[in-house]
C-alpha positions in Angstrom: -62.7 -4.1 57.3 -59.0 -5.1 57.0 -59.1 -7.0 60.3 -62.1 -8.9 59.0 -60.2 -9.8 55.8 -57.2 -10.9 57.8 -59.4 -13.3 59.9 -60.9 -14.7 56.7 -57.5 -15.3 55.2 -56.4 -17.1 58.3 -59.2 -19.6 58.1 -59.4 -20.1 54.3 -57.0 -23.1 54.2 -59.4 -25.0 56.5 -62.5 -24.4 54.4 -63.9 -26.6 51.7 -62.7 -26.5 48.1 -66.0 -25.0 46.9 -65.7 -22.2 49.5 -62.1 -21.5 48.6 -63.0 -21.3 44.9 -65.2 -18.3 45.8 -63.2 -16.6 48.5 -59.5 -17.1 47.4 -58.1 -14.3 45.2 -57.1 -10.7 45.4 -56.5 -8.6 48.5 -59.1 -6.0 48.9 -57.9 -2.5 47.9 -58.6 0.7 49.9 -61.7 1.2 47.8 -63.3 -1.7 49.8 -64.7 -3.4 46.7 -66.7 -6.6 47.1 -66.1 -8.0 43.6 -62.5 -8.3 42.5 -61.3 -5.3 40.4 -59.8 -5.5 36.9 -56.3 -3.8 36.7 -56.5 -2.6 33.1 -53.0 -1.1 32.8 -50.0 -2.0 30.8 -47.5 -0.8 33.4 -47.1 0.1 37.0 -45.4 3.1 38.6 -42.9 3.3 41.5 -42.3 5.9 44.2 -38.5 6.0 43.6 -35.8 4.6 41.3 -34.3 2.2 44.0 -37.7 0.5 44.5 -38.2 0.3 40.8 -34.7 -1.3 40.3 -35.4 -3.8 43.1 -38.8 -4.7 41.5 -37.2 -5.4 38.2 -34.2 -7.3 39.5 -35.8 -9.3 42.3 -39.2 -10.9 43.0 -40.3 -8.1 45.3 -44.0 -8.8 44.9 -44.6 -5.5 43.1 -46.2 -5.6 39.6 -43.9 -4.1 36.9 -45.4 -4.7 33.5 -48.5 -6.4 32.0 -46.5 -9.0 30.1 -44.8 -10.0 33.3 -47.5 -9.7 35.9 -50.8 -8.2 36.8 -52.8 -8.3 40.1 -56.0 -9.6 38.4 -54.0 -12.4 36.7 -52.4 -13.2 40.0 -55.8 -13.5 41.7 -57.0 -16.0 39.1 -53.8 -18.0 39.4 -54.1 -18.1 43.2 -57.7 -19.3 43.1 -57.1 -22.0 40.5 -54.0 -23.2 42.3 -56.0 -23.8 45.5 -58.6 -25.8 43.5 -56.0 -27.9 41.7 -54.0 -28.4 45.0 -51.0 -26.9 43.2 -48.1 -24.9 44.7 -47.9 -22.6 41.7 -49.9 -21.5 38.6 -49.1 -19.5 35.5 -51.8 -18.2 33.1 -51.5 -17.9 29.4 -53.3 -16.4 26.4 -55.0 -19.7 25.4 -55.0 -23.4 26.2 -52.7 -24.0 23.3 -50.5 -21.2 24.7 -50.2 -23.2 27.9 -49.2 -26.4 26.0 -46.7 -24.5 23.9 -45.2 -22.7 27.0 -44.8 -26.0 28.9 -43.0 -27.8 26.0 -40.8 -24.7 25.3 -39.9 -24.4 28.9 -39.1 -28.1 29.6 -37.9 -29.6 26.3 -35.0 -28.9 23.9 -33.6 -30.3 20.7 -32.8 -34.0 20.9 -35.4 -34.7 23.6 -38.0 -37.4 23.1 -41.6 -36.8 24.2 -44.5 -39.3 24.5 -48.0 -38.1 23.5 -51.3 -39.8 24.0 -53.3 -40.3 20.7 -56.4 -39.1 22.6 -55.5 -35.4 22.5 -57.1 -32.3 20.9 -56.3 -32.0 17.2 -54.3 -28.8 17.6 -52.1 -30.4 20.3 -51.2 -33.2 17.9 -50.6 -30.7 15.1 -48.3 -28.7 17.4 -46.0 -31.5 18.3 -46.0 -33.3 14.9 -45.8 -30.4 12.6 -43.8 -27.8 14.5 -41.8 -29.3 17.4 -40.3 -32.0 15.3 -38.8 -29.3 13.1 -36.8 -28.1 16.1 -35.3 -31.5 16.9 -37.9 -33.1 19.2 -38.7 -36.8 18.7 -42.4 -37.5 19.2 -44.0 -40.9 19.8 -47.7 -41.5 19.9 -49.3 -44.0 22.3 -52.7 -45.3 23.2 -54.2 -43.5 26.2 -55.4 -46.8 27.7 -52.4 -49.1 27.1 -50.2 -48.6 30.2 -47.9 -51.5 29.1 -47.1 -49.6 25.9 -46.2 -46.5 27.9 -44.0 -48.6 30.2 -42.3 -50.1 27.1 -41.8 -46.7 25.5 -40.2 -45.4 28.7 -37.5 -48.1 28.5 -35.8 -45.5 26.3 -35.2 -42.1 27.8 -38.0 -39.6 27.4 -38.2 -36.0 28.7 -41.9 -35.6 28.9 -45.2 -37.6 28.7 -48.3 -35.8 27.8 -51.9 -37.0 27.9 -55.5 -35.6 28.0 -58.0 -37.5 30.1 -60.8 -38.2 29.3 -59.6 -38.2 25.7 -61.2 -35.8 23.1 -63.6 -36.9 21.7 -63.5 -40.7 22.3 -63.7 -40.4 26.1 -60.9 -42.9 26.9 -59.4 -42.7 30.3 -55.7 -42.5 31.2 -54.8 -44.2 34.5 -53.1 -41.2 36.0 -51.8 -43.0 39.1 -50.3 -45.9 37.2 -48.8 -43.7 34.4 -47.5 -41.3 37.0 -45.7 -44.0 38.9 -44.1 -45.3 35.6 -43.0 -41.8 34.7 -41.4 -41.1 38.1 -39.5 -44.4 37.9 -38.0 -43.3 34.6 -37.4 -39.6 35.5 -40.0 -38.5 32.9 -42.0 -35.3 33.4 -45.7 -36.3 33.4 -48.2 -33.6 32.1 -52.0 -34.0 32.2 -54.5 -31.9 30.4 -57.4 -31.6 32.9 -59.7 -29.5 30.6 -62.6 -31.9 30.4 -62.9 -32.7 34.2 -61.6 -29.5 35.9 -60.4 -29.7 39.5 -64.0 -30.1 40.6 -64.1 -33.7 39.2 -60.5 -34.7 39.0 -57.2 -33.5 40.5 -54.3 -35.1 38.6 -51.6 -33.6 40.8 -52.9 -35.5 43.8 -52.6 -38.7 41.7 -49.1 -38.4 40.4 -49.0 -35.8 37.6 -46.1 -33.3 37.7 -47.9 -30.6 35.8 -51.6 -29.9 34.9 -52.7 -28.0 31.8 -56.0 -26.1 31.3 -57.7 -24.5 28.4 -59.5 -22.0 30.7 -61.5 -21.1 27.6 -63.7 -24.1 28.3 -65.3 -24.8 31.7 -63.3 -22.4 33.8 -65.1 -19.6 31.9 -68.2 -21.6 31.3 -70.0 -19.1 29.0 -67.8 -19.1 25.9 -66.6 -15.5 26.3 -62.8 -15.3 26.3 -59.6 -17.3 25.6 -57.1 -18.4 28.2 -55.0 -21.2 29.6 -53.1 -22.2 32.7 -50.2 -24.4 33.8 -50.1 -25.7 37.4 -47.7 -27.7 39.6 -44.8 -27.4 41.9 -43.1 -24.0 41.9 -39.8 -25.4 40.5 -41.6 -26.8 37.5 -43.9 -23.8 36.9 -41.0 -21.2 37.1 -39.5 -22.2 33.8 -42.9 -21.9 32.2 -43.3 -18.4 33.7 -39.9 -17.4 32.3 -40.9 -18.5 28.8 -44.2 -16.7 29.0 -42.6 -13.5 30.2 -40.1 -13.5 27.4 -42.3 -15.0 24.7 -45.3 -12.9 25.4 -47.9 -15.7 25.6 -49.6 -13.5 28.2 -53.2 -13.5 29.3 -55.1 -10.2 29.5 -56.3 -8.8 32.8 -59.9 -8.7 31.5 -59.8 -12.4 30.5 -58.2 -13.3 33.8 -61.1 -11.5 35.6 -63.7 -13.4 33.6 -62.0 -16.7 34.7 -61.7 -15.5 38.2 -65.4 -15.0 38.4 -66.1 -18.2 36.5 -64.3 -20.2 39.1 -66.9 -19.0 41.7 -69.6 -21.2 40.1 -67.4 -24.0 38.7 -68.4 -26.5 41.4 -72.1 -26.3 40.8 -71.8 -26.0 37.1 -69.6 -29.1 36.7 -72.1 -31.1 38.7 -75.0 -29.9 36.6 -73.1 -30.5 33.4 -72.4 -34.0 34.5 -76.0 -34.7 35.5 -77.4 -33.5 32.2 -74.8 -35.4 30.2 -75.5 -38.6 32.1 -79.2 -38.3 31.3 -78.6 -37.5 27.6 -76.1 -40.3 27.2 -78.5 -42.8 28.8 -81.2 -41.8 26.3 -78.8 -42.0 23.3 -77.8 -45.5 24.3 -81.4 -46.6 23.7 -81.8 -45.2 20.2 -81.6 -47.9 17.5 -79.9 -45.6 15.0 -76.9 -45.1 17.3 -74.2 -47.8 17.3 -72.2 -46.7 20.3 -72.1 -43.9 23.0 -68.9 -42.8 24.6 -69.5 -41.3 28.0 -67.5 -41.7 31.2 -70.7 -41.8 33.4 -72.2 -44.8 31.7 -72.1 -48.2 33.6 -71.2 -49.8 30.3 -67.9 -47.8 29.9 -65.1 -50.4 29.6 -63.0 -48.4 32.2 -65.8 -48.0 34.8 -63.7 -49.2 37.7 -60.9 -46.7 36.9 -63.5 -43.9 36.4 -65.0 -44.6 39.8 -61.6 -44.4 41.4 -60.2 -41.4 39.5 -63.1 -39.1 38.8 -66.0 -37.6 40.7 -68.5 -38.1 37.8 -68.6 -38.5 34.1 -68.2 -34.8 33.1 -70.1 -32.9 30.5 -68.8 -34.3 27.1 -70.0 -37.3 25.2 -69.7 -38.7 21.7 -71.6 -41.2 19.7 -71.4 -43.0 16.4 -74.3 -43.5 14.0 -75.1 -47.1 13.1 -75.3 -46.5 9.3 -73.7 -43.9 7.1 -70.9 -41.5 7.3 -70.2 -37.8 6.8 -73.3 -37.1 4.8 -75.6 -38.6 7.5 -73.8 -36.9 10.3 -74.1 -33.5 8.6 -77.8 -34.2 8.0 -78.2 -34.9 11.7 -76.3 -31.7 12.7 -78.2 -29.5 10.2 -81.5 -30.8 11.5 -80.8 -29.7 15.1 -81.5 -26.1 16.1 -81.2 -25.8 19.9 -77.6 -27.2 20.2 -75.1 -24.7 18.9 -73.1 -25.9 15.9 -69.6 -25.0 17.1 -66.4 -26.8 18.2 -66.1 -25.1 21.5 -67.1 -26.9 24.7 -67.6 -26.2 28.4 -70.3 -23.6 27.7 -73.7 -23.4 29.5 -75.1 -23.6 26.0 -74.9 -27.2 24.6 -72.6 -27.5 21.6 -72.4 -30.1 18.9 -69.9 -30.9 16.2 -68.4 -33.4 13.8 -64.9 -34.0 15.1 -63.6 -35.4 11.8 -64.2 -32.1 10.0 -63.8 -29.6 12.8 -61.7 -30.2 16.0 -59.6 -32.8 14.2 -60.2 -31.8 10.6 -56.6 -30.7 9.9 -55.3 -34.1 10.7 -54.7 -36.6 8.0 -56.8 -39.8 7.7 -54.1 -41.9 9.3 -53.9 -39.8 12.4 -57.7 -39.6 12.7 -57.9 -43.4 12.4 -55.1 -43.7 15.1 -57.2 -41.5 17.4 -60.4 -43.5 16.8 -62.2 -40.6 15.1 -64.5 -41.9 12.5 -66.7 -40.1 9.9 -69.9 -41.2 11.7 -68.9 -39.8 15.1 -70.7 -36.8 16.7 -69.5 -35.0 19.8 -71.9 -33.2 22.2 -70.7 -30.9 25.0 -73.8 -30.9 27.2 -74.8 -27.6 28.6 -77.3 -26.6 31.3 -80.5 -26.4 29.3 -83.4 -28.8 30.1 -82.4 -32.3 29.2 -85.9 -32.9 27.7 -85.2 -30.1 25.3 -81.9 -31.5 24.3 -83.4 -34.9 23.7 -86.0 -33.3 21.5 -83.3 -31.7 19.5 -81.5 -35.0 19.1 -84.8 -36.5 17.9 -84.8 -33.9 15.2 -81.4 -35.0 14.1 -82.3 -38.7 14.1 -85.5 -38.0 12.2 -83.4 -36.4 9.4 -81.5 -39.6 8.8 -84.4 -42.0 9.3 -84.7 -44.6 6.4 
């Protein structure tokens, strides 16, 4: 059995990404398990004091404590790193934990950071309401205006952060172009790849220095647990690891196991999410009560050429704006639906629907929401894996509720 495992390990680097996402992970234990085990223990024992001392003082490869390392977590990190084409990966307790850990590891008082306006509401809250208190200067920039980023980088900046596609307006950052500008100005370039996952987009191969994931979303795929990840070159991930180990932003072994298993089906799920979202977006475009549909897979998207070059498909998230009305009409639409889950999570096999202005971005002030392009008449749908015909019928219920 062990000889067979060694042969598999030797050929793994030559196999397709979809295969590696299923077969990369933990070494099999003497129990000969087929599915990876969960190491639910807070600490690990040693045969003698010298080996214990070496494990604590050096990177011996032996697990020492759950806040520092765990074999199940290591298995998840190895698998995701292969998929993202990253040298190293560190897992965290949540996606926001990954963002926090990255900023804490690489920034200090007096640093200037550039942040795309097209980010998750909690991300903007973190940098504007907390990091500024500790001496960071934050500048917000449009995700699509590369010239504005270049101009902003004429002054020294430590880190540039973006999410692409943007949430929920589905604007696309040109990763290759922005990455080149950041390198020219010695600015660390961080990309949140939550919406696309490594199946549909690999930012590190296009010039990003670090990639962030809210594993809670598509990496799990069934809305079960929280987690995050930071990936990139070892020298950039190591400071993040050091902060996580000291700060305790640690993922649990059980959650890591859920993500480890979720990665096995990520390839086929992302393709199915994209196909369903494309069909639903195409239907929504034809509805007279809808003013505009934001979806990366539509031929009408203003950045279609960039999308075709940078992404494998449009992904599973779309948003749209009602032609007439505002919050009251949007809430009537949402309340009339019943198949789609009224929740702010995304990346689930169950389709979710929300009003960003009062949920994901509800804690932002009016000025910030306007800056991010989030209007009162906008609805976001994270398209799941149900029948598209059933999803269309549910949207018809919503439209009927606001019919004149």
